[in-house]
C-alpha positions in Angstrom: 4.4 -51.7 6.8 4.1 -50.5 10.3 3.7 -46.9 9.4 1.0 -47.7 6.9 -1.0 -49.5 9.5 -0.5 -46.6 12.0 -1.9 -44.1 9.4 -4.8 -46.3 8.6 -5.9 -46.9 12.2 -5.8 -43.2 13.0 -7.8 -42.4 10.0 -10.5 -44.9 11.0 -10.8 -43.1 14.3 -11.6 -39.5 12.9 -15.2 -38.6 11.9 -16.1 -38.9 8.4 -16.1 -35.0 8.0 -12.4 -34.8 8.5 -11.9 -37.0 5.4 -13.6 -34.5 3.1 -12.0 -31.5 1.4 -12.6 -28.0 2.9 -15.9 -26.6 1.8 -15.8 -23.3 0.1 -18.8 -21.2 -0.2 -19.5 -20.4 -3.8 -21.5 -17.4 -3.1 -19.8 -13.9 -2.4 -20.3 -12.5 1.2 -23.0 -10.1 1.8 -21.5 -6.7 2.6 -23.8 -4.2 4.1 -23.7 -0.4 3.3 -22.0 1.7 5.8 -21.6 5.5 6.5 -18.6 7.6 6.3 -17.9 10.9 7.9 -15.9 13.7 6.2 -13.6 15.7 8.5 -12.1 18.9 7.3 -8.9 19.7 9.3 -7.3 23.1 9.4 -3.5 23.4 10.6 -3.2 26.9 11.6 0.4 28.4 12.2 0.9 31.6 13.9 3.8 33.4 15.6 4.1 32.8 19.3 2.2 35.3 21.1 0.0 36.2 18.2 -3.2 37.6 19.9 -5.3 36.1 17.1 -4.8 32.9 18.8 -4.9 34.2 22.3 -7.4 34.7 25.0 -9.8 36.8 22.6 -10.2 33.7 20.4 -10.7 31.3 23.2 -13.2 33.4 25.0 -15.4 33.4 21.9 -15.7 29.5 21.9 -17.9 27.2 23.8 -16.6 24.7 26.3 -16.8 20.9 25.5 -19.1 19.6 28.1 -18.8 15.9 27.1 -15.2 15.6 28.6 -15.1 13.8 31.9 -13.6 15.6 34.9 -10.6 13.3 35.0 -9.7 13.8 31.4 -10.3 17.5 31.7 -7.8 17.7 34.6 -5.3 15.7 32.8 -5.6 17.8 29.7 -5.3 21.2 31.6 -2.5 20.0 33.7 -0.3 19.0 30.5 -1.4 22.3 28.7 -3.9 21.2 26.3 -6.6 23.8 25.4 -9.7 22.8 23.7 -13.1 24.3 22.8 -15.8 24.1 20.3 -17.8 26.3 17.9 -21.0 26.2 16.1 -21.5 25.9 12.2 -21.4 29.7 12.2 -18.3 30.3 14.0 -17.4 33.4 15.9 -15.7 36.3 13.9 -12.5 35.7 15.6 -12.1 32.2 14.4 -13.5 33.1 11.0 -10.9 35.7 10.6 -8.2 33.4 11.7 -9.1 30.8 9.0 -9.1 33.3 6.2 -5.8 34.9 7.0 -3.4 32.8 5.2 0.0 33.5 3.4 1.7 30.4 1.8 5.0 32.5 1.7 4.8 33.3 5.3 5.1 30.4 7.8 3.7 32.6 10.6 0.4 33.3 8.7 -0.4 29.8 7.2 -3.5 27.9 7.1 -3.3 24.3 5.5 -6.6 22.5 5.1 -6.8 18.6 4.7 -9.8 16.4 4.1 -10.2 13.0 5.7 -13.0 10.5 5.1 -13.5 8.0 8.0 -15.7 5.2 8.1 -18.2 5.6 11.0 -16.6 3.9 14.1 -13.1 3.9 12.9 -10.1 6.2 13.3 -7.6 8.3 11.3 -4.2 9.7 12.3 -3.3 13.4 12.1 0.5 14.3 12.0 0.6 17.4 14.0 4.2 18.1 14.4 7.9 16.8 14.4 9.8 17.0 17.6 13.5 18.0 17.4 16.0 15.2 18.3 17.1 15.1 21.8 13.9 16.7 23.2 13.3 15.3 26.7 9.7 14.3 27.5 9.0 14.2 31.3 5.9 12.4 32.2 4.3 10.9 35.4 4.0 7.1 35.5 3.1 4.5 38.2 6.9 4.1 38.9 7.3 7.8 39.4 8.6 10.6 37.1 10.2 9.3 33.8 12.2 11.2 31.3 12.3 10.0 27.7 14.8 11.4 25.2 13.0 11.7 21.9 14.3 10.9 18.7 12.7 11.0 15.2 9.7 11.8 17.1 6.2 12.8 15.5 3.3 14.0 17.6 0.0 12.8 16.2 -3.8 13.0 17.2 -5.5 9.7 16.8 -9.2 10.9 15.8 -12.0 8.5 15.9 -15.4 9.4 14.4 -18.6 7.7 15.0 -22.2 8.5 14.1 -24.6 8.8 17.0 -28.5 9.2 17.2 -30.0 12.1 15.2 -27.2 12.6 12.8 -24.6 13.7 15.5 -21.0 12.7 15.2 -18.8 11.7 18.4 -15.2 12.6 17.8 -12.7 11.1 20.2 -9.3 12.5 20.2 -6.3 10.8 21.6 -2.7 12.5 21.7 0.2 10.1 20.7 3.8 10.4 20.2 5.8 7.9 18.0 9.5 7.9 18.3 12.6 5.7 17.8 13.8 3.7 14.9 11.4 1.7 12.5 11.6 -2.0 13.5 9.2 -4.8 13.6 7.0 -4.5 16.6 4.0 -6.9 18.0 0.7 -5.4 17.3 -2.3 -6.9 19.2 -5.2 -7.8 17.0 -8.7 -9.3 17.7 -7.3 -12.8 17.1 -3.5 -12.8 17.9 -0.4 -10.8 17.7 1.0 -9.7 14.3 4.3 -7.9 13.6 4.4 -4.7 11.8 7.2 -2.3 10.9 6.9 1.0 12.9 8.0 3.4 15.6 7.5 3.0 19.3 4.0 4.2 20.0 3.2 6.3 23.1 -0.5 6.9 23.3 -1.8 9.1 26.3 -5.2 7.6 26.8 -5.7 9.6 30.0 -5.7 12.7 27.8 -8.5 11.4 25.5 -10.9 14.2 24.5 -14.5 13.3 23.4 -17.0 15.7 22.0 -20.4 15.4 20.3 -20.8 17.6 17.1 -23.4 18.2 14.5 -22.6 18.8 10.9 -20.6 21.9 10.3 -19.5 22.3 14.0 -15.9 22.6 15.0 -13.4 21.3 17.7 -10.4 23.5 18.4 -7.2 22.3 19.9 -4.2 24.4 21.1 -1.7 25.3 23.8 -2.4 26.9 27.1 0.2 29.6 27.3 0.3 29.2 31.1 1.7 25.7 30.7 4.2 26.3 27.9 6.6 23.5 29.1 4.2 20.6 29.3 3.3 17.8 27.0 0.9 19.9 24.9 4.1 22.0 23.7 5.4 18.9 21.8 2.3 19.0 19.7 1.6 22.7 19.4 5.0 24.5 19.9 7.3 21.7 19.1 10.4 23.6 17.8 10.6 26.9 20.0 13.4 28.0 17.9 11.0 28.4 14.9 8.9 30.7 17.0 5.7 29.1 15.6 2.6 28.0 17.4 0.1 25.6 15.9 -3.6 25.4 16.2 -5.8 22.4 15.1 -9.3 22.9 13.9 -11.5 19.9 13.1 -14.9 20.6 11.2 -17.4 17.8 10.9 -18.6 17.6 7.4 -20.9 15.5 5.4 -22.2 12.1 6.5 -22.6 9.8 3.5 -23.9 6.4 3.0 -21.6 4.1 1.0 -23.3 1.2 -0.9 -21.1 -2.1 -1.3 -19.8 -2.6 -4.7 -20.9 -6.0 -6.0 -18.3 -7.9 -8.1 -19.7 -10.3 -10.6 
């Protein structure tokens, strides 16, 4: 009897709205149309020292002016080489894209297409790193060495439409390594657990470039810094004798209308 009285008293103290059932809007939410951006990505493999990916290629490309001096210094120090080309790329790059032999791993060009909603990201898996590879990096606590296992190097590519039909590409190198376990991931509201490897993003190496339709962003390894971070991405297994080049071409910007469900 005492329990019943307590429950009744508490109920009387609550506002009337708390006694009603949760209101559910019978109308479907209004979904706005959005733009998507097509990205054409070319994974180019050549033999280390191949002149087709040497200074002759890079001298024919244009510099990326949108990169901040701080990011440019970090990228150069760790061996990342980057440039851009117009929608009519120079002959050196055209020849490189055409010369492909599926049977020869040192003369291979693998194209892939990604469709990215404007303002979102996609992941490009660039290379796998041999087990036991030491990664030496500078931290606030000094120089730290991490032994990589089951490691993959990725490029986190964000694409966003800006004024005049231009697209802003933001590329962040990232290494994922270790066993697959449940890890806490921060969301806009709280923390959620997802199964995955340990992620090591290099935000200080973020590369930003504004490109028009058809223009290209090229990334590779500076041969003067073969033992730095970029070697994990573009020359991951020195025993294979292969060096990788990444070319990202901005394709069509398309408007996607929402699909209404009756």
